[in-house]
PATI-354222 format. One record per residue (C-alpha): chain; residue in one letter; x, y, z. Coordinates in steps of 0.1 Angstrom, whole numbers, plus 2048, in hexadecimal, padded with zeros to 3 digits. Layout:
PT  chaine  residu  east  north   up
PT       A       A     X      Y    Z
...
***
This chain:
PT  chaine  residu  east  north   up
PT       A       M   21E    C17  E57
PT       A       G   221    C0C  E33
PT       A       C   216    BE8  E38
PT       A       N   1F6    BDA  E29
PT       A       V   1EB    BB8  E36
PT       A       I   1D9    BA7  E1A
PT       A       S   1D6    B83  E27
PT       A       G   1E3    B6B  E41
PT       A       Q   1F0    B6F  E65
PT       A       G   211    B7A  E72
PT       A       K   225    B8C  E8D
PT       A       G   233    BAF  E89
PT       A       V   255    BB6  E98
PT       A       V   261    BDA  E9C
PT       A       I   286    BDD  E93
PT       A       K   288    C03  E8B
PT       A       T   274    C22  E93
PT       A       G   26F    C45  E87
PT       A       L   285    C52  E6B
PT       A       D   29A    C32  E6C
PT       A       T   27C    C1E  E5D
PT       A       F   278    C19  E38
PT       A       I   25A    C31  E38
PT       A       G   26C    C4A  E4D
PT       A       N   28B    C49  E37
PT       A       M   275    C54  E1A
PT       A       N   275    C77  E29
PT       A       K   29A    C79  E20
PT       A       Q   295    C70  DFC
PT       A       K   27A    C75  DE3
PT       A       E   262    C5A  DDB
PT       A       V   26A    C47  DBC
PT       A       V   25B    C5B  DA0
PT       A       K   245    C49  D86
PT       A       E   255    C49  D64
PT       A       E   249    C65  D4D
PT       A       T   229    C5D  D3B
PT       A       T   221    C68  D17
PT       A       F   210    C87  D24
PT       A       D   22E    C91  D39
PT       A       K   246    C8B  D1C
PT       A       G   22F    C9E  D04
PT       A       M   22C    CBD  D1A
PT       A       N   251    CBD  D21
PT       A       H   259    CBD  CFC
PT       A       I   240    CD9  CF5
PT       A       T   24F    CEE  D11
PT       A       G   271    CE9  D02
PT       A       L   264    CF3  CE0
PT       A       L   254    D13  CEE
PT       A       I   273    D1D  D01
PT       A       K   289    D19  CE2
PT       A       C   271    D2D  CCC
PT       A       M   26E    D48  CE5
PT       A       V   294    D4C  CEA
PT       A       I   29C    D4B  CC5
PT       A       I   281    D64  CBB
PT       A       C   288    D7C  CD7
PT       A       I   2AC    D7E  CCE
PT       A       L   2A3    D83  CA9
PT       A       V   28B    D9F  CB2
PT       A       F   2A4    DB0  CC9
PT       A       V   2C1    DAE  CB0
PT       A       I   2AC    DB9  C92
PT       A       Y   299    DD5  CA3
PT       A       G   2B8    DE0  CB7
PT       A       M   2CD    DE2  C98
PT       A       I   2B3    DF5  C83
PT       A       R   2A7    E0D  C9E
PT       A       G   2C7    E10  CB2
PT       A       N   2B1    E12  CD2
PT       A       I   2BD    DF6  CE8
PT       A       N   2A5    DFE  D05
PT       A       Q   287    DFE  CEE
PT       A       A   293    DDF  CDC
PT       A       I   295    DCC  CFE
PT       A       L   272    DD7  D07
PT       A       F   265    DCD  CE5
PT       A       A   276    DAB  CE6
PT       A       L   267    DA4  D09
PT       A       S   245    DAD  CFB
PT       A       V   24A    D95  CDF
PT       A       A   255    D7A  CF8
PT       A       V   234    D7F  D0B
PT       A       G   221    D7E  CEA
PT       A       I   230    D5E  CDD
PT       A       T   22C    D4B  CFD
PT       A       P   20A    D39  CFD
PT       A       S   201    D45  D1F
PT       A       M   1DF    D33  D1E
PT       A       L   1F0    D11  D1C
PT       A       P   1EE    D08  D41
PT       A       M   1C9    D13  D42
PT       A       I   1C0    D01  D22
PT       A       V   1D1    CE1  D2D
PT       A       N   1C1    CE1  D50
PT       A       V   19F    CEB  D44
PT       A       N   1A0    CD0  D2A
PT       A       L   1AB    CB6  D44
PT       A       T   192    CC2  D5E
PT       A       K   176    CC1  D45
PT       A       G   180    C9E  D3B
PT       A       S   181    C93  D5F
PT       A       K   15E    CA0  D65
PT       A       A   151    C8F  D46
PT       A       L   161    C6D  D50
PT       A       A   152    C71  D73
PT       A       K   12F    C70  D63
PT       A       K   13A    C4F  D52
PT       A       N   144    C3C  D71
PT       A       T   168    C46  D70
PT       A       L   17B    C57  D8C
PT       A       V   19C    C69  D82
PT       A       K   1B7    C69  D9D
PT       A       S   1D3    C78  D87
PT       A       I   1C4    C92  D70
PT       A       K   1DF    C90  D56
PT       A       S   1D7    C6B  D51
PT       A       I   1B9    C75  D3C
PT       A       Q   1CF    C7F  D1F
PT       A       N   1E4    C5F  D25
PT       A       L   1C3    C4B  D22
PT       A       G   1BD    C5C  D01
PT       A       S   1DF    C55  CF3
PT       A       M   1DE    C31  CFE
PT       A       D   1E3    C18  CE2
PT       A       V   1E7    BF8  CF7
PT       A       L   1D0    BEE  D14
PT       A       C   1DD    BD2  D2A
PT       A       T   1C3    BC2  D40
PT       A       D   1B9    BA3  D53
PT       A       K   19D    B8E  D44
PT       A       T   189    B89  D65
PT       A       G   16F    BA4  D69
PT       A       T   17A    BB6  D49
PT       A       L   172    B9C  D2F
PT       A       T   15E    B86  D46
PT       A       K   140    B8D  D5E
PT       A       N   157    B89  D7D
PT       A       N   13C    B73  D8C
PT       A       I   14B    B50  D8B
PT       A       E   138    B31  D95
PT       A       L   146    B10  DA0
PT       A       Q   13F    AF7  D85
PT       A       K   152    AD7  D8D
PT       A       Y   165    AC6  DA9
PT       A       I   175    AA6  D9E
PT       A       N   18F    A8E  DAB
PT       A       V   1AE    A82  D98
PT       A       D   199    A68  D87
PT       A       G   183    A83  D78
PT       A       E   164    A7A  D8D
PT       A       D   150    A92  DA3
PT       A       D   15D    A90  DC6
PT       A       D   14E    AA1  DE5
PT       A       Y   16F    A9E  DF7
PT       A       V   17F    AB5  DDE
PT       A       L   163    ACF  DE3
PT       A       K   166    ACC  E09
PT       A       C   18C    AD1  E09
PT       A       A   188    AF0  DF2
PT       A       Y   16D    AFD  E0A
PT       A       V   184    AF9  E28
PT       A       N   1A1    B0B  E16
PT       A       S   18B    B28  E0B
PT       A       S   176    B2D  E29
PT       A       L   18F    B29  E45
PT       A       G   1A9    B3F  E35
PT       A       T   1AB    B62  E45
PT       A       G   1B9    B73  E26
PT       A       Y   1A9    B86  E0A
PT       A       K   18C    B73  DFC
PT       A       N   190    B73  DD6
PT       A       I   174    B6A  DBD
PT       A       V   17F    B46  DBD
PT       A       D   17C    B43  DE3
PT       A       K   15A    B54  DE2
PT       A       A   14D    B3D  DC8
PT       A       I   158    B1E  DDB
PT       A       I   149    B2A  DFC
PT       A       Q   128    B34  DEB
PT       A       Y   125    B12  DDA
PT       A       A   12E    AFE  DF9
PT       A       K   116    B10  E0F
PT       A       S   0FA    B0C  DF6
PT       A       H   101    AE7  DF6
PT       A       N   103    AE4  E1C
PT       A       V   127    AD8  E1D
PT       A       D   131    AD3  E41
PT       A       I   155    ADB  E4C
PT       A       S   14E    AE1  E71
PT       A       N   166    AC6  E7C
PT       A       Y   183    AD8  E6B
PT       A       K   195    AF0  E82
PT       A       K   1AF    B08  E75
PT       A       I   1D2    B08  E84
PT       A       D   1E5    B1E  E6C
PT       A       E   1E7    B29  E47
PT       A       I   200    B30  E2C
PT       A       P   1EF    B4C  E18
PT       A       F   1EE    B4F  DF3
PT       A       D   208    B63  DE0
PT       A       Y   20D    B69  DBB
PT       A       M   22E    B57  DB9
PT       A       R   224    B36  DC9
PT       A       K   200    B39  DBA
PT       A       R   1F2    B24  DD6
PT       A       S   1E5    B27  DFA
PT       A       S   1E5    B0D  E16
PT       A       I   1D0    B08  E35
PT       A       V   1DC    AF4  E53
PT       A       V   1BF    AE3  E65
PT       A       T   1B7    AC8  E7E
PT       A       H   19E    AAD  E74
PT       A       H   196    A8F  E89
PT       A       D   1B4    A98  E9F
PT       A       K   1CB    A98  E81
PT       A       I   1DE    AB5  E73
PT       A       R   1D8    ABA  E4E
PT       A       V   1E3    AD4  E35
PT       A       I   1CC    ADC  E18
PT       A       A   1DA    AEF  DFA
PT       A       K   1C8    B00  DDD
PT       A       G   1D8    B11  DBF
PT       A       A   1E3    B10  D9B
PT       A       L   1E6    AEC  D8F
PT       A       E   20A    AEE  D84
PT       A       E   214    AFD  DA6
PT       A       I   200    AE3  DBA
PT       A       V   20F    AC6  DA6
PT       A       K   232    AD3  DAF
PT       A       V   22D    ACC  DD4
PT       A       C   21B    AAA  DD0
PT       A       D   22C    A88  DD2
PT       A       M   20B    A75  DD5
PT       A       A   1E9    A74  DC5
PT       A       R   1C7    A68  DD1
PT       A       V   1BC    A4E  DB7
PT       A       N   19D    A39  DBD
PT       A       G   19C    A44  DE1
PT       A       E   1C0    A39  DE8
PT       A       E   1E1    A4C  DEA
PT       A       V   1FA    A41  DCF
PT       A       P   21B    A50  DC4
PT       A       I   214    A6B  DAA
PT       A       T   220    A61  D87
PT       A       K   225    A71  D66
PT       A       E   206    A5F  D59
PT       A       I   1F1    A6D  D76
PT       A       T   1FE    A90  D71
PT       A       E   1F7    A8E  D4B
PT       A       K   1D4    A81  D52
PT       A       V   1CC    A9E  D6A
PT       A       N   1DB    AB8  D53
PT       A       K   1C6    AAA  D36
PT       A       K   1A7    AAD  D4A
PT       A       A   1B0    AD0  D55
PT       A       E   1B7    ADA  D31
PT       A       E   195    ACD  D26
PT       A       M   183    AE2  D40
PT       A       A   199    B00  D38
PT       A       K   190    AFD  D13
PT       A       D   16C    AFF  D1D
PT       A       G   174    B21  D2D
PT       A       M   177    B15  D51
PT       A       Q   191    B21  D6A
PT       A       V   1A1    B02  D7A
PT       A       I   1B1    AFF  D9C
PT       A       A   1C1    AE1  DAD
PT       A       L   1BE    AD3  DD0
PT       A       A   1D7    AC0  DE5
PT       A       V   1D8    AB3  E09
PT       A       K   1F1    AA7  E22
PT       A       P   1DA    A8E  E33
PT       A       E   1F0    A89  E52
PT       A       Y   20A    AA3  E5C
PT       A       T   21E    AA3  E7C
PT       A       G   21D    AC8  E7D
PT       A       V   234    AE4  E89
PT       A       D   22F    B03  E9E
PT       A       E   22F    B1A  E80
PT       A       Y   227    B13  E5C
PT       A       D   235    B23  E3C
PT       A       A   23A    B1B  E17
PT       A       E   256    B03  E1F
PT       A       D   23C    AEB  E2E
PT       A       E   22A    AE9  E0C
PT       A       V   23A    AC8  E02
PT       A       D   22F    AA3  E00
PT       A       F   20B    AAB  DF8
PT       A       T   1F1    A93  DE9
PT       A       L   1DF    A9F  DCA
PT       A       I   1BA    A9A  DCF
PT       A       G   1A9    AAB  DB2
PT       A       L   19D    ACA  D9F
PT       A       I   182    AE4  DA2
PT       A       A   177    AF9  D84
PT       A       F   165    B1A  D81
PT       A       L   153    B2B  D65
PT       A       D   153    B51  D60
PT       A       P   141    B57  D3F
PT       A       P   14C    B74  D29
PT       A       K   138    B95  D2A
PT       A       P   120    B99  D0C
PT       A       S   12D    BBC  D06
PT       A       A   153    BB3  D07
PT       A       E   157    BA9  CE3
PT       A       Q   146    BC8  CD5
PT       A       T   159    BDF  CEC
PT       A       I   17A    BCF  CE2
PT       A       K   171    BD5  CBE
PT       A       K   16A    BFA  CC6
PT       A       L   18B    BFE  CD7
PT       A       K   19E    BEF  CBA
PT       A       E   18B    C07  CA3
PT       A       Y   199    C22  CB8
PT       A       G   1BD    C14  CB5
PT       A       V   1BF    C04  CD8
PT       A       D   1CC    BE0  CD9
PT       A       I   1C1    BCA  CF6
PT       A       K   1DB    BB3  D06
PT       A       I   1D0    B9B  D21
PT       A       L   1E7    B96  D3F
PT       A       T   1D9    B7C  D57
PT       A       G   1E4    B64  D71
PT       A       D   1CB    B4A  D65
PT       A       N   1D5    B2C  D50
PT       A       A   1DB    B2E  D2B
PT       A       F   1BE    B18  D1F
PT       A       A   1A2    B2A  D33
PT       A       T   1B0    B4B  D29
PT       A       K   1B1    B43  D04
PT       A       N   18E    B36  D05
PT       A       I   180    B56  D14
PT       A       C   196    B6C  CFD
PT       A       N   18A    B59  CDE
PT       A       A   166    B5E  CE9
PT       A       V   16B    B84  CE9
PT       A       G   17E    B86  CC9
PT       A       I   1A2    B85  CD5
PT       A       E   1B3    B6A  CC2
PT       A       T   1D9    B67  CC4
PT       A       K   1F5    B51  CD1
PT       A       I   1FA    B4F  CF7
PT       A       L   21A    B56  D0A
PT       A       T   21D    B4A  D2E
PT       A       G   230    B59  D4B
PT       A       K   248    B3C  D4B
PT       A       E   250    B42  D26
PT       A       I   255    B67  D2D
PT       A       D   26F    B60  D47
PT       A       E   283    B4D  D2C
PT       A       L   284    B6C  D15
PT       A       N   29C    B89  D17
PT       A       D   28E    BAD  D13
PT       A       Y   297    BAE  CEE
PT       A       E   285    B8D  CE7
PT       A       L   267    B98  CFC
PT       A       S   265    BB9  CEA
PT       A       K   25D    BA6  CCA
PT       A       K   245    B8E  CDB
PT       A       V   22F    BA9  CEB
PT       A       E   228    BB7  CC9
PT       A       E   21C    B96  CBB
PT       A       I   209    B87  CD9
PT       A       D   1EA    B94  CEB
PT       A       I   1E4    B7A  D05
PT       A       F   1FC    B74  D23
PT       A       A   1F2    B59  D3B
PT       A       R   1FF    B4D  D5D
PT       A       M   20F    B6E  D64
PT       A       N   21D    B79  D85
PT       A       P   21F    B9F  D8F
PT       A       M   243    BA4  D84
PT       A       Q   23C    B94  D62
PT       A       K   21E    BAB  D5D
PT       A       E   233    BC9  D65
PT       A       R   24E    BBD  D4D
PT       A       V   236    BBA  D30
PT       A       V   228    BDD  D37
PT       A       S   24B    BEC  D39
PT       A       I   256    BDB  D19
PT       A       L   237    BE8  D06
PT       A       R   23F    C0B  D12
PT       A       K   263    C08  D06
PT       A       N   256    BFD  CE4
PT       A       G   245    C1F  CE2
PT       A       H   222    C16  CEC
PT       A       S   20C    C2B  D03
PT       A       V   201    C10  D1B
PT       A       G   1E2    C0E  D32
PT       A       Y   1E0    BF3  D4C
PT       A       M   1BF    BE8  D5C
PT       A       G   1C1    BD3  D7C
PT       A       D   1B1    BD1  D9E
PT       A       G   1C7    BB9  DB2
PT       A       V   1E6    BBA  DC7
PT       A       N   1F9    BA9  DAC
PT       A       D   1F0    BC5  D93
PT       A       A   200    BE1  DA7
PT       A       P   223    BE0  D96
PT       A       A   214    BE0  D73
PT       A       L   1FC    BFC  D7C
PT       A       R   219    C11  D88
PT       A       S   22E    C0A  D69
PT       A       S   213    C13  D50
PT       A       D   20B    C35  D40
PT       A       V   1E9    C33  D4F
PT       A       G   1DF    C1B  D6B
PT       A       I   1BB    C12  D6D
PT       A       S   1AB    C01  D8B
PT       A       V   187    BFA  D96
PT       A       D   174    C06  DB5
PT       A       G   172    BE3  DC3
PT       A       G   198    BDC  DBE
PT       A       T   1B1    BD9  DD9
PT       A       D   1BE    BF8  DEB
PT       A       I   1E1    BF4  DDD
PT       A       A   1D4    BF1  DB9
PT       A       K   1BF    C11  DBD
PT       A       E   1DC    C23  DCD
PT       A       S   1F2    C1A  DAF
PT       A       S   1D9    C24  D95
PT       A       D   1D2    C45  D84
PT       A       I   1AD    C3E  D7B
PT       A       I   193    C2B  D8F
PT       A       L   175    C1B  D7E
PT       A       L   154    C19  D91
PT       A       E   14A    BFD  D78
PT       A       Q   162    BE2  D6C
PT       A       N   15A    BE4  D47
PT       A       L   16E    BEA  D27
PT       A       E   152    C01  D1B
PT       A       V   15D    C19  D36
PT       A       I   180    C18  D29
PT       A       H   173    C1F  D06
PT       A       N   161    C3E  D13
PT       A       G   181    C49  D24
PT       A       V   196    C45  D04
PT       A       I   17D    C5C  CF2
PT       A       E   17E    C76  D0D
PT       A       G   1A4    C74  D0F
PT       A       R   1A7    C7A  CEA
PT       A       T   18E    C97  CEC
PT       A       V   1A4    CA7  D06
PT       A       Y   1C3    CA1  CF1
PT       A       G   1B2    CAE  CD2
PT       A       N   1A8    CCF  CE2
PT       A       I   1CB    CD4  CF2
PT       A       L   1DA    CCE  CD0
PT       A       K   1C3    CE7  CC0
PT       A       Y   1CF    D01  CD8
PT       A       M   1F3    CF8  CD4
PT       A       K   1F2    CFB  CAE
PT       A       L   1DD    D1A  CAF
PT       A       A   1F1    D2D  CC9
PT       A       L   213    D24  CBB
PT       A       S   20A    D2B  C97
PT       A       Q   1FA    D4C  CA1
PT       A       D   217    D57  CB6
PT       A       F   231    D4C  C9C
PT       A       G   21E    D5F  C81
PT       A       D   21B    D7F  C96
PT       A       V   241    D7E  C9E
PT       A       F   24A    D77  C7A
PT       A       S   234    D94  C6F
PT       A       I   244    DAB  C89
PT       A       L   267    DA1  C7D
PT       A       I   25E    DAA  C5A
PT       A       A   24D    DCA  C64
PT       A       S   269    DD5  C7A
PT       A       I   281    DD4  C5D
PT       A       F   26C    DEA  C45
PT       A       L   256    E00  C5A
PT       A       P   263    E20  C6A
PT       A       F   24E    E19  C89
PT       A       L   244    DFB  C9E
PT       A       P   227    DE7  C8E
PT       A       L   219    DE3  CB1
PT       A       L   223    DF3  CD2
PT       A       P   22B    DDB  CEF
PT       A       I   20B    DE5  D02
PT       A       Q   1F7    DDE  CE2
PT       A       M   207    DBC  CDF
PT       A       L   1FD    DB3  D03
PT       A       I   1D9    DBE  CFD
PT       A       Q   1D8    DAB  CDD
PT       A       D   1E4    D8C  CEF
PT       A       F   1C9    D90  D09
PT       A       I   1AD    D93  CF0
PT       A       V   1B8    D76  CDB
PT       A       E   1B8    D60  CFA
PT       A       L   193    D67  CFF
PT       A       S   189    D51  CE1
PT       A       Q   1A2    D36  CEC
PT       A       I   18F    D30  D0C
PT       A       G   174    D1F  CF8
PT       A       I   18D    D04  CEA
PT       A       P   189    CEB  D07
PT       A       Y   164    CEB  D00
PT       A       D   166    CE5  CDB
PT       A       N   15A    CC6  CC8
PT       A       V   174    CAD  CBB
PT       A       D   16F    C9B  C9A
PT       A       E   167    C76  C9B
PT       A       G   183    C6F  C82
PT       A       F   19C    C7E  C9A
PT       A       L   18F    C6A  CB7
PT       A       R   194    C49  CA5
PT       A       K   1B9    C4C  CA2
PT       A       V   1D3    C48  CBD
PT       A       K   1E4    C6A  CC3
PT       A       K   205    C72  CD3
PT       A       W   219    C91  CD7
PT       A       E   22C    C98  CB8
PT       A       I   242    CB6  CBD
PT       A       K   24F    CB5  C9A
PT       A       S   22C    CB7  C8D
PT       A       I   223    CD4  CA4
PT       A       G   242    CE7  C9A
PT       A       R   23C    CE2  C75
PT       A       F   218    CED  C79
PT       A       M   223    D0C  C8C
PT       A       V   23A    D17  C6F
PT       A       V   221    D10  C53
PT       A       F   203    D21  C61
PT       A       G   218    D3C  C71
PT       A       V   224    D45  C4E
PT       A       I   200    D46  C41
PT       A       S   1F7    D5E  C5D
PT       A       S   215    D74  C54
PT       A       I   20C    D74  C2F
PT       A       T   1EA    D83  C38
PT       A       D   1FB    D9C  C4E
PT       A       I   213    DA6  C33
PT       A       V   1F6    DAC  C1B
PT       A       A   1E6    DC1  C36
PT       A       F   206    DD4  C3B
PT       A       L   207    DDD  C16
PT       A       V   1E3    DE8  C16
PT       A       F   1E8    DFD  C36
PT       A       W   208    E0E  C27
PT       A       F   1FF    E13  C02
PT       A       V   1D8    E13  C01
PT       A       L   1CD    E21  C22
PT       A       K   1ED    E37  C23
PT       A       Y   1F6    E2F  C48
PT       A       N   21B    E36  C3D
PT       A       S   228    E51  C53
PT       A       M   233    E55  C77
PT       A       N   214    E6B  C7D
PT       A       L   1FD    E4E  C72
PT       A       Q   20F    E32  C84
PT       A       A   1F1    E2F  C9D
PT       A       Y   1DA    E27  C80
PT       A       F   1F2    E0D  C73
PT       A       Q   1F6    DFD  C95
PT       A       T   1D0    DFD  C9C
PT       A       A   1C9    DEF  C7A
PT       A       W   1E1    DD2  C7E
PT       A       F   1D5    DCD  CA2
PT       A       V   1B2    DC6  C95
PT       A       E   1BC    DB3  C76
PT       A       C   1D4    D9C  C88
PT       A       I   1BB    D92  CA3
PT       A       V   19D    D8D  C8B
PT       A       T   1B1    D77  C73
PT       A       E   1C0    D63  C90
PT       A       T   19E    D5E  CA0
PT       A       F   191    D4F  C80
PT       A       M   1AF    D38  C7F
PT       A       I   1A0    D21  C99
PT       A       F   185    D16  C80
PT       A       Y   19F    D0B  C67
PT       A       I   1B5    CF9  C81
PT       A       R   19A    CE7  C96
PT       A       T   190    CCE  C7A
PT       A       N   19A    CBF  C5A
PT       A       H   177    CC6  C4B
PT       A       I   16D    CEA  C53
PT       A       T   14A    CE6  C43
PT       A       K   141    CC5  C53
PT       A       S   14D    CCA  C77
PT       A       R   139    CE1  C8D
PT       A       P   14B    CF5  CA8
PT       A       S   13C    CF6  CCB
PT       A       N   124    D12  CD5
PT       A       T   13D    D1E  CEF
PT       A       L   159    D22  CD6
PT       A       L   141    D34  CBE
PT       A       L   136    D4C  CD9
PT       A       L   159    D54  CE5
PT       A       T   165    D59  CC2
PT       A       F   149    D73  CBC
PT       A       L   151    D85  CDC
PT       A       T   176    D86  CD3
PT       A       I   16F    D97  CB1
PT       A       V   158    DB0  CC2
PT       A       A   173    DB7  CDD
PT       A       T   18D    DBB  CC1
PT       A       I   179    DD6  CB0
PT       A       T   16C    DE9  CCF
PT       A       V   18B    DE9  CE5
PT       A       P   1A0    E00  CCE
PT       A       I   183    E17  CCB
PT       A       V   17E    E19  CF1
PT       A       L   1A4    E1C  CF8
PT       A       S   1A8    E37  CDD
PT       A       F   199    E50  CF6
PT       A       T   1B5    E49  D0F
PT       A       T   1DA    E50  D0C
PT       A       G   1F6    E37  D0C
PT       A       F   1E7    E1C  CF6
PT       A       N   1EB    E2E  CD4
PT       A       F   1CA    E21  CC6
PT       A       V   1B4    E35  CAE
PT       A       I   191    E31  C9F
PT       A       L   195    E22  C7D
PT       A       P   181    E2E  C5F
PT       A       A   163    E18  C53
PT       A       I   176    E0F  C32
PT       A       Y   18F    DFC  C46
PT       A       Y   176    DE2  C50
PT       A       L   16F    DDA  C2C
PT       A       Y   193    DD3  C27
PT       A       L   192    DBE  C48
PT       A       I   178    DA7  C38
PT       A       G   18F    DA3  C1A
PT       A       F   1AC    D9A  C31
PT       A       V   197    D7F  C41
PT       A       V   18D    D71  C1F
PT       A       I   1B2    D71  C13
PT       A       Y   1BC    D5F  C33
PT       A       G   1A0    D45  C2F
PT       A       V   1A9    D3D  C0A
PT       A       I   1CE    D3A  C11
PT       A       A   1C8    D25  C31
PT       A       Q   1B1    D0D  C1F
PT       A       I   1C9    D08  C02
PT       A       V   1E7    D02  C18
PT       A       K   1D2    CEC  C2F
PT       A       S   1C9    CD5  C12
PT       A       I   1EE    CD3  C07
PT       A       Y   1F9    CCD  C2B
PT       A       I   1E1    CB0  C31
PT       A       K   1EA    CA1  C0F
PT       A       K   20F    CA3  C16
PT       A       F   211    C99  C3B
PT       A       G   1F1    C85  C3E
PT       A       E   1E6    C97  C5D
PT       A       W   1D7    CB7  C6A
PT       A       L   1D2    CB5  C8F
***
C-alpha cells in the first residue's frame, strides 16, 4: 500500500507489516497538512475580525444599557440579541453557495473541481506556473531528425532510439510514442534485439537505459538529455569508428543541438555500450563508459491560441512563468513564439542561488529550463513567500511536489495519477483558455462573497451603532430582542440572491486578495452612513410622529423595524458596483429584494394581531416618510461613495 510503480522492474521485500509500516504509522499522526492558501488565510482573518467586533460591541451594549437601565438580566438578554444580530449568520451559506455555483459553472467549461475552495484561489491567482508541453504547444510532437555526431542522417541512431523506447516497460512519454510511431511507419526492424534489463528514467539522472543482447553481445543503449548523456560517455562514434571523446567533438555536438533547439526542436542524445560483459542486475552505477552516437530531434509546434490567451491572462493580472525540464534553447524558441520574451534561468543556476537571491530572480525571470521536481517546488514556494498567489499546472510525476506547494494545483485528465491526486482542479482539456475561464469564475465567486461581507458587516455595525445611541437617549429599547431576530431573518432573504449576482468586468480584470483592513474600513464608513439615516428617522419618529412615550414605544419599534430593513435592503445596490447606473443586478437579486421589502411591510401587520412581538399597524403617513428616508440614505451613500473611491482608489 502506498507504492506506485511508474516504470521499470524490481523486487519488493516486506520488512514491516501493519501499524509498523510507514502507511500504518500515519494512523498515529496526522497527515502533513498543506500550507494555508490565500482563501484559508482570508477566511481566518475575517473570522478573527468578526469575533473581535462581536466581543467589543456586546460588552459596550451590556455596560451602557446595564448602567442606564440598571436591569442586569435585561442587559444580558439585549447584549446576546445584539451578538446574534451583528454576526453575519449567512456567511457559511453565501460562501458555500458561491463556491458550489462556481464549481458547476466550471464543470460546463471542461473543468472538474476537487477542492471547492480552490475556485477562489484560482480567482486570486496572480502567477501561473506551467510546463510548455501541451500548454503552449500542441502536445503532439513528431520526430524530425536523427543524426550522428557528424551531423548526418543515420539509421543506426534511429534504430537505437527505437530499441530504447519500445523495449522499456516503463511509462511511455510523448517522446517515446513519437519515436515508436515514426520507426513503425518506416519499417525499422529491431527483432534481433532482446531485452535483458533496464535502468528506467528518473528526473534526476534525466536518462533511461536498456540492456539488450544483439548478435550474442550484450549492449546498453541510453537515451536522455544531452548534457546528462555526455557525462557518461568517454568515446564518440565518428565516421563509423569509435574515438575518444574530445572537447572539440562535444562542442560540435552541442552546437548542432543548439541550432536545432533554436528552430524550436526538442533534442535528445543517444549513447551505446557496444560490448558489455554484463552483470546479474543493472543499475545507474553501470551507466559509464558509453559511446556517444548521435542526436534525435522532435518538433512540437505552439498552439495557435496560446499567444492570444496569454495576452488575455496578462490583461487580467496573471503572469505566466514556464517551468520545464526541456533545454533552454527549445524552450525560449517556443516562448518567444507565444509572446513570452525574457531571460532564462536553468535548474543548475538555481541550485547556485540562495533563497534571498532566488526571491529576486523569480520576479525578473519568466522562463525556467532544465528543472527537476525539487527545483520546481522551490520556485513555487519562493513565489508564495514573495506574496504571490500561485497556481501550478502540471501533469507528470515530476510535477507532484510543485502542485502540492501551490495555492491551487491544476492537472489534466490525461495526467499521471500522482499529479491528479496532488491537484485541486482537473482540466478535461489542456488549454490555457480553460484557465482563463477559471480565473474569471474564481473572481466572480470572490466578488460576490466580498459583496456579502461588506454589506453584512456594514449593516450590522450600523444597526449596533444606532442601538448604542438610542439606548442612551430613549426611555425604552429601540427594538426588542425578538424583533431584532425577526429583522435579521428578513434581511437575510435578500442576501440569498448575492451569489447569483452579476460582477462588473472592471472588477474581474484586477487581481483580488483578502484585505481585512479594507473590509474593516468599509464596515465603519458605511455603517456610520446607515446610522445617520437611522438617527434622522429617530428624530422624525420622536418629534414629528410623536412616538415619544412609553405607551407608544411599539409604534417607535415597528417604525424603526421597517425603516432599518428597507434602507439596508437598498444598500446592496450601492455596494455591488462602482457604477450604479451602468451595472445591472441579476434578476434573482432583484426578485429577492422585492420580496424582502414586501415581507418587511407585511410581517409587522400580520404579527400585530398576536401577542409577544409588540408590533402595531403603522399609519399611511409613515410610508411617505419612509420614502424620504430611502432618498436621504441614497444621497448620502452616493456622496460618501464618490469620496471613498477617490480617497482609497477602490470600492469592492
